[in-house]
A tleap script that builds the chain and sets N, CA, C and O, in Angstrom:
source leaprc.protein.ff14SB
mol = sequence {
  NMET ARG ARG SER ARG LEU ARG GLN THR LYS
  GLN GLU HIE LEU ILE GLY HIE PHE VAL ALA
  GLY ALA THR ALA ARG THR THR ALA SER LEU
  VAL GLY VAL ASN LYS SER ILE GLY VAL TYR
  TYR PHE HIE ARG LEU ARG GLU ILE ILE TYR
  GLN ALA THR GLU ASP GLU THR PRO PHE THR
  GLY GLU VAL GLU VAL ASP GLU SER TYR PHE
  GLY ASP ARG ARG LYS CGLY
}
set mol.1.N position { 185.435 176.455 -68.300 }
set mol.1.CA position { 185.442 175.019 -68.460 }
set mol.1.C position { 184.120 174.597 -69.074 }
set mol.1.O position { 183.072 175.171 -68.780 }
set mol.2.N position { 184.181 173.629 -69.895 }
set mol.2.CA position { 182.973 173.198 -70.580 }
set mol.2.C position { 182.026 172.491 -69.642 }
set mol.2.O position { 181.449 173.252 -68.866 }
set mol.3.N position { 181.774 171.396 -69.551 }
set mol.3.CA position { 180.747 170.638 -68.864 }
set mol.3.C position { 180.658 170.849 -67.360 }
set mol.3.O position { 180.471 169.878 -66.627 }
set mol.4.N position { 180.782 172.043 -66.888 }
set mol.4.CA position { 180.704 172.294 -65.456 }
set mol.4.C position { 179.272 172.639 -65.081 }
set mol.4.O position { 178.587 173.367 -65.800 }
set mol.5.N position { 178.829 172.112 -63.957 }
set mol.5.CA position { 177.476 172.401 -63.485 }
set mol.5.C position { 177.442 173.611 -62.565 }
set mol.5.O position { 176.376 174.022 -62.106 }
set mol.6.N position { 178.607 174.177 -62.299 }
set mol.6.CA position { 178.652 175.369 -61.445 }
set mol.6.C position { 178.140 176.578 -62.207 }
set mol.6.O position { 178.287 176.681 -63.425 }
set mol.7.N position { 177.541 177.480 -61.467 }
set mol.7.CA position { 177.089 178.717 -62.088 }
set mol.7.C position { 178.288 179.510 -62.579 }
set mol.7.O position { 179.398 179.376 -62.063 }
set mol.8.N position { 178.043 180.337 -63.582 }
set mol.8.CA position { 179.116 181.140 -64.181 }
set mol.8.C position { 179.764 182.064 -63.153 }
set mol.8.O position { 180.978 182.261 -63.186 }
set mol.9.N position { 178.986 182.625 -62.255 }
set mol.9.CA position { 179.555 183.535 -61.259 }
set mol.9.C position { 180.490 182.795 -60.302 }
set mol.9.O position { 181.538 183.322 -59.926 }
set mol.10.N position { 180.112 181.568 -59.906 }
set mol.10.CA position { 180.987 180.783 -59.028 }
set mol.10.C position { 182.267 180.384 -59.743 }
set mol.10.O position { 183.343 180.374 -59.146 }
set mol.11.N position { 182.146 180.055 -61.026 }
set mol.11.CA position { 183.339 179.724 -61.801 }
set mol.11.C position { 184.280 180.921 -61.884 }
set mol.11.O position { 185.494 180.775 -61.747 }
set mol.12.N position { 183.715 182.096 -62.108 }
set mol.12.CA position { 184.542 183.303 -62.188 }
set mol.12.C position { 185.226 183.595 -60.859 }
set mol.12.O position { 186.385 184.009 -60.834 }
set mol.13.N position { 184.516 183.381 -59.754 }
set mol.13.CA position { 185.125 183.582 -58.442 }
set mol.13.C position { 186.248 182.577 -58.198 }
set mol.13.O position { 187.302 182.938 -57.674 }
set mol.14.N position { 186.025 181.317 -58.577 }
set mol.14.CA position { 187.063 180.301 -58.423 }
set mol.14.C position { 188.302 180.640 -59.236 }
set mol.14.O position { 189.425 180.492 -58.754 }
set mol.15.N position { 188.102 181.092 -60.459 }
set mol.15.CA position { 189.234 181.463 -61.313 }
set mol.15.C position { 189.955 182.676 -60.740 }
set mol.15.O position { 191.184 182.733 -60.760 }
set mol.16.N position { 189.207 183.638 -60.232 }
set mol.16.CA position { 189.821 184.826 -59.633 }
set mol.16.C position { 190.698 184.487 -58.441 }
set mol.16.O position { 191.796 185.025 -58.293 }
set mol.17.N position { 190.211 183.597 -57.594 }
set mol.17.CA position { 191.005 183.184 -56.439 }
set mol.17.C position { 192.197 182.329 -56.865 }
set mol.17.O position { 193.257 182.384 -56.243 }
set mol.18.N position { 192.023 181.537 -57.930 }
set mol.18.CA position { 193.126 180.733 -58.457 }
set mol.18.C position { 194.255 181.636 -58.933 }
set mol.18.O position { 195.426 181.379 -58.654 }
set mol.19.N position { 193.898 182.688 -59.650 }
set mol.19.CA position { 194.889 183.635 -60.156 }
set mol.19.C position { 195.552 184.384 -59.006 }
set mol.19.O position { 196.743 184.691 -59.067 }
set mol.20.N position { 194.789 184.678 -57.963 }
set mol.20.CA position { 195.329 185.403 -56.816 }
set mol.20.C position { 196.271 184.550 -55.982 }
set mol.20.O position { 197.049 185.084 -55.191 }
set mol.21.N position { 196.213 183.222 -56.146 }
set mol.21.CA position { 197.116 182.349 -55.421 }
set mol.21.C position { 196.545 181.767 -54.147 }
set mol.21.O position { 197.290 181.239 -53.322 }
set mol.22.N position { 195.251 181.850 -53.973 }
set mol.22.CA position { 194.629 181.276 -52.777 }
set mol.22.C position { 194.595 179.752 -52.892 }
set mol.22.O position { 194.650 179.203 -53.993 }
set mol.23.N position { 194.506 179.085 -51.763 }
set mol.23.CA position { 194.417 177.631 -51.787 }
set mol.23.C position { 193.025 177.200 -52.223 }
set mol.23.O position { 192.064 177.966 -52.138 }
set mol.24.N position { 192.935 175.977 -52.687 }
set mol.24.CA position { 191.663 175.473 -53.198 }
set mol.24.C position { 190.629 175.342 -52.085 }
set mol.24.O position { 189.457 175.657 -52.289 }
set mol.25.N position { 191.049 174.885 -50.922 }
set mol.25.CA position { 190.094 174.706 -49.819 }
set mol.25.C position { 189.585 176.038 -49.298 }
set mol.25.O position { 188.398 176.173 -49.003 }
set mol.26.N position { 190.458 177.016 -49.180 }
set mol.26.CA position { 190.031 178.341 -48.740 }
set mol.26.C position { 189.082 178.954 -49.752 }
set mol.26.O position { 188.063 179.542 -49.389 }
set mol.27.N position { 189.422 178.813 -51.020 }
set mol.27.CA position { 188.568 179.350 -52.078 }
set mol.27.C position { 187.199 178.685 -52.067 }
set mol.27.O position { 186.176 179.347 -52.242 }
set mol.28.N position { 187.187 177.383 -51.862 }
set mol.28.CA position { 185.905 176.669 -51.840 }
set mol.28.C position { 185.008 177.183 -50.729 }
set mol.28.O position { 183.804 177.347 -50.926 }
set mol.29.N position { 185.585 177.438 -49.561 }
set mol.29.CA position { 184.753 177.940 -48.466 }
set mol.29.C position { 184.298 179.374 -48.728 }
set mol.29.O position { 183.189 179.745 -48.343 }
set mol.30.N position { 185.130 180.180 -49.371 }
set mol.30.CA position { 184.735 181.556 -49.687 }
set mol.30.C position { 183.649 181.614 -50.754 }
set mol.30.O position { 182.734 182.434 -50.672 }
set mol.31.N position { 183.751 180.751 -51.747 }
set mol.31.CA position { 182.793 180.767 -52.849 }
set mol.31.C position { 181.501 180.045 -52.469 }
set mol.31.O position { 180.426 180.374 -52.971 }
set mol.32.N position { 181.615 179.061 -51.578 }
set mol.32.CA position { 180.424 178.345 -51.151 }
set mol.32.C position { 180.209 177.034 -51.880 }
set mol.32.O position { 179.074 176.626 -52.123 }
set mol.33.N position { 181.309 176.376 -52.227 }
set mol.33.CA position { 181.202 175.055 -52.850 }
set mol.33.C position { 181.921 174.045 -51.960 }
set mol.33.O position { 182.643 174.424 -51.038 }
set mol.34.N position { 181.722 172.773 -52.240 }
set mol.34.CA position { 182.361 171.712 -51.490 }
set mol.34.C position { 183.875 171.766 -51.718 }
set mol.34.O position { 184.326 172.154 -52.795 }
set mol.35.N position { 184.657 171.378 -50.708 }
set mol.35.CA position { 186.116 171.463 -50.833 }
set mol.35.C position { 186.650 170.553 -51.927 }
set mol.35.O position { 187.632 170.893 -52.588 }
set mol.36.N position { 186.024 169.408 -52.128 }
set mol.36.CA position { 186.495 168.513 -53.183 }
set mol.36.C position { 186.242 169.108 -54.568 }
set mol.36.O position { 187.023 168.885 -55.494 }
set mol.37.N position { 185.166 169.854 -54.709 }
set mol.37.CA position { 184.894 170.529 -55.979 }
set mol.37.C position { 185.927 171.620 -56.219 }
set mol.37.O position { 186.399 171.792 -57.343 }
set mol.38.N position { 186.280 172.356 -55.176 }
set mol.38.CA position { 187.303 173.388 -55.314 }
set mol.38.C position { 188.650 172.806 -55.709 }
set mol.38.O position { 189.332 173.346 -56.580 }
set mol.39.N position { 189.034 171.706 -55.072 }
set mol.39.CA position { 190.306 171.051 -55.392 }
set mol.39.C position { 190.279 170.527 -56.820 }
set mol.39.O position { 191.250 170.690 -57.559 }
set mol.40.N position { 189.191 169.907 -57.210 }
set mol.40.CA position { 189.075 169.371 -58.567 }
set mol.40.C position { 189.110 170.496 -59.604 }
set mol.40.O position { 189.755 170.362 -60.644 }
set mol.41.N position { 188.422 171.595 -59.325 }
set mol.41.CA position { 188.386 172.717 -60.261 }
set mol.41.C position { 189.783 173.307 -60.441 }
set mol.41.O position { 190.184 173.615 -61.563 }
set mol.42.N position { 190.526 173.466 -59.349 }
set mol.42.CA position { 191.895 173.974 -59.438 }
set mol.42.C position { 192.782 173.005 -60.221 }
set mol.42.O position { 193.627 173.427 -61.011 }
set mol.43.N position { 192.584 171.711 -59.996 }
set mol.43.CA position { 193.350 170.703 -60.725 }
set mol.43.C position { 193.083 170.803 -62.219 }
set mol.43.O position { 194.011 170.751 -63.025 }
set mol.44.N position { 191.818 170.947 -62.587 }
set mol.44.CA position { 191.464 171.077 -64.003 }
set mol.44.C position { 192.050 172.353 -64.606 }
set mol.44.O position { 192.499 172.339 -65.752 }
set mol.45.N position { 192.054 173.443 -63.863 }
set mol.45.CA position { 192.656 174.680 -64.365 }
set mol.45.C position { 194.141 174.482 -64.631 }
set mol.45.O position { 194.660 174.952 -65.643 }
set mol.46.N position { 194.833 173.783 -63.720 }
set mol.46.CA position { 196.253 173.509 -63.928 }
set mol.46.C position { 196.486 172.648 -65.162 }
set mol.46.O position { 197.437 172.877 -65.909 }
set mol.47.N position { 195.618 171.652 -65.381 }
set mol.47.CA position { 195.735 170.806 -66.568 }
set mol.47.C position { 195.520 171.609 -67.848 }
set mol.47.O position { 196.230 171.409 -68.834 }
set mol.48.N position { 194.556 172.503 -67.836 }
set mol.48.CA position { 194.281 173.326 -69.013 }
set mol.48.C position { 195.471 174.232 -69.312 }
set mol.48.O position { 195.852 174.396 -70.471 }
set mol.49.N position { 196.050 174.813 -68.286 }
set mol.49.CA position { 197.223 175.678 -68.473 }
set mol.49.C position { 198.389 174.860 -69.012 }
set mol.49.O position { 199.101 175.314 -69.908 }
set mol.50.N position { 198.593 173.656 -68.477 }
set mol.50.CA position { 199.680 172.802 -68.945 }
set mol.50.C position { 199.501 172.448 -70.417 }
set mol.50.O position { 200.454 172.523 -71.192 }
set mol.51.N position { 198.289 172.063 -70.807 }
set mol.51.CA position { 198.035 171.698 -72.197 }
set mol.51.C position { 198.222 172.883 -73.131 }
set mol.51.O position { 198.673 172.708 -74.263 }
set mol.52.N position { 197.885 174.079 -72.679 }
set mol.52.CA position { 198.034 175.266 -73.519 }
set mol.52.C position { 199.507 175.644 -73.696 }
set mol.52.O position { 199.900 176.129 -74.757 }
set mol.53.N position { 200.314 175.425 -72.670 }
set mol.53.CA position { 201.722 175.810 -72.760 }
set mol.53.C position { 202.615 174.689 -73.261 }
set mol.53.O position { 203.781 174.932 -73.574 }
set mol.54.N position { 202.105 173.476 -73.346 }
set mol.54.CA position { 202.913 172.349 -73.797 }
set mol.54.C position { 203.362 172.535 -75.240 }
set mol.54.O position { 204.485 172.169 -75.588 }
set mol.55.N position { 202.514 173.089 -76.070 }
set mol.55.CA position { 202.842 173.274 -77.477 }
set mol.55.C position { 203.774 174.459 -77.717 }
set mol.55.O position { 204.389 174.545 -78.780 }
set mol.56.N position { 203.889 175.354 -76.774 }
set mol.56.CA position { 204.690 176.560 -76.942 }
set mol.56.C position { 206.042 176.437 -76.242 }
set mol.56.O position { 206.364 177.246 -75.372 }
set mol.57.N position { 206.820 175.449 -76.611 }
set mol.57.CA position { 208.132 175.286 -75.995 }
set mol.57.C position { 209.108 176.276 -76.605 }
set mol.57.O position { 209.105 176.465 -77.821 }
set mol.58.N position { 209.945 176.914 -75.791 }
set mol.58.CA position { 210.868 177.913 -76.331 }
set mol.58.C position { 212.030 177.304 -77.102 }
set mol.58.O position { 212.645 177.992 -77.917 }
set mol.59.N position { 212.351 176.026 -76.868 }
set mol.59.CA position { 213.472 175.389 -77.527 }
set mol.59.C position { 213.002 174.197 -78.340 }
set mol.59.O position { 212.069 173.490 -77.959 }
set mol.60.N position { 213.666 173.991 -79.464 }
set mol.60.CA position { 213.405 172.795 -80.248 }
set mol.60.C position { 214.740 172.141 -80.549 }
set mol.60.O position { 215.751 172.825 -80.707 }
set mol.61.N position { 214.745 170.853 -80.625 }
set mol.61.CA position { 215.972 170.136 -80.920 }
set mol.61.C position { 216.843 169.952 -79.701 }
set mol.61.O position { 216.353 169.846 -78.577 }
set mol.62.N position { 218.151 169.914 -79.939 }
set mol.62.CA position { 219.111 169.660 -78.872 }
set mol.62.C position { 219.613 170.969 -78.281 }
set mol.62.O position { 219.927 171.908 -79.014 }
set mol.63.N position { 219.687 171.032 -76.953 }
set mol.63.CA position { 220.145 172.224 -76.256 }
set mol.63.C position { 221.421 171.875 -75.508 }
set mol.63.O position { 221.458 170.892 -74.767 }
set mol.64.N position { 222.475 172.678 -75.696 }
set mol.64.CA position { 223.752 172.427 -75.044 }
set mol.64.C position { 224.041 173.548 -74.051 }
set mol.64.O position { 223.870 174.724 -74.371 }
set mol.65.N position { 224.479 173.184 -72.845 }
set mol.65.CA position { 224.795 174.154 -71.815 }
set mol.65.C position { 226.251 173.955 -71.426 }
set mol.65.O position { 226.641 172.863 -71.012 }
set mol.66.N position { 227.065 175.016 -71.559 }
set mol.66.CA position { 228.481 174.943 -71.224 }
set mol.66.C position { 228.807 175.887 -70.091 }
set mol.66.O position { 228.262 176.988 -70.015 }
set mol.67.N position { 229.701 175.456 -69.203 }
set mol.67.CA position { 230.229 176.272 -68.115 }
set mol.67.C position { 229.124 176.958 -67.312 }
set mol.67.O position { 229.192 178.154 -67.028 }
set mol.68.N position { 228.138 176.199 -66.965 }
set mol.68.CA position { 227.028 176.757 -66.198 }
set mol.68.C position { 227.059 176.219 -64.790 }
set mol.68.O position { 227.618 175.152 -64.535 }
set mol.69.N position { 226.461 176.955 -63.876 }
set mol.69.CA position { 226.300 176.469 -62.512 }
set mol.69.C position { 224.873 176.754 -62.086 }
set mol.69.O position { 224.257 177.726 -62.522 }
set mol.70.N position { 224.374 175.909 -61.247 }
set mol.70.CA position { 223.021 176.043 -60.760 }
set mol.70.C position { 223.055 176.107 -59.250 }
set mol.70.O position { 223.807 175.371 -58.611 }
set mol.71.N position { 222.271 176.953 -58.692 }
set mol.71.CA position { 222.238 177.101 -57.253 }
set mol.71.C position { 222.514 178.548 -56.853 }
set mol.71.O position { 222.592 179.442 -57.696 }
set mol.72.N position { 222.658 178.751 -55.558 }
set mol.72.CA position { 222.800 180.130 -55.087 }
set mol.72.C position { 224.260 180.544 -54.861 }
set mol.72.O position { 224.540 181.738 -54.754 }
set mol.73.N position { 225.177 179.607 -54.789 }
set mol.73.CA position { 226.572 179.965 -54.570 }
set mol.73.C position { 227.472 179.339 -55.620 }
set mol.73.O position { 227.245 178.221 -56.083 }
set mol.74.N position { 228.460 180.063 -55.966 }
set mol.74.CA position { 229.415 179.593 -56.941 }
set mol.74.C position { 230.623 178.994 -56.223 }
set mol.74.O position { 231.090 179.551 -55.229 }
set mol.75.N position { 231.118 177.892 -56.706 }
set mol.75.CA position { 232.281 177.250 -56.094 }
set mol.75.C position { 233.561 177.829 -56.690 }
set mol.75.O position { 233.686 177.989 -57.904 }
set mol.76.N position { 234.497 178.134 -55.813 }
set mol.76.CA position { 235.809 178.564 -56.271 }
set mol.76.C position { 236.025 180.016 -56.392 }
set mol.76.O position { 237.112 180.449 -56.774 }
savepdb mol mol.pdb
quit
């Protein structure tokens, strides 16, 4: 992340825990930062991922779905 005042090592630890699936508050206590900073950092990572994948949509135009069912059980 650009304008972050956190040290590079703390940023790397936060990203590592984010990838591992840890919660933001747990990660903040493990890394040694305030819980609000951990939550904000995770939020920013999610925004960056969203912006990067927004342009890479697998479908363009109109998509038609026929004879499909959604859920775990089929009726009939």
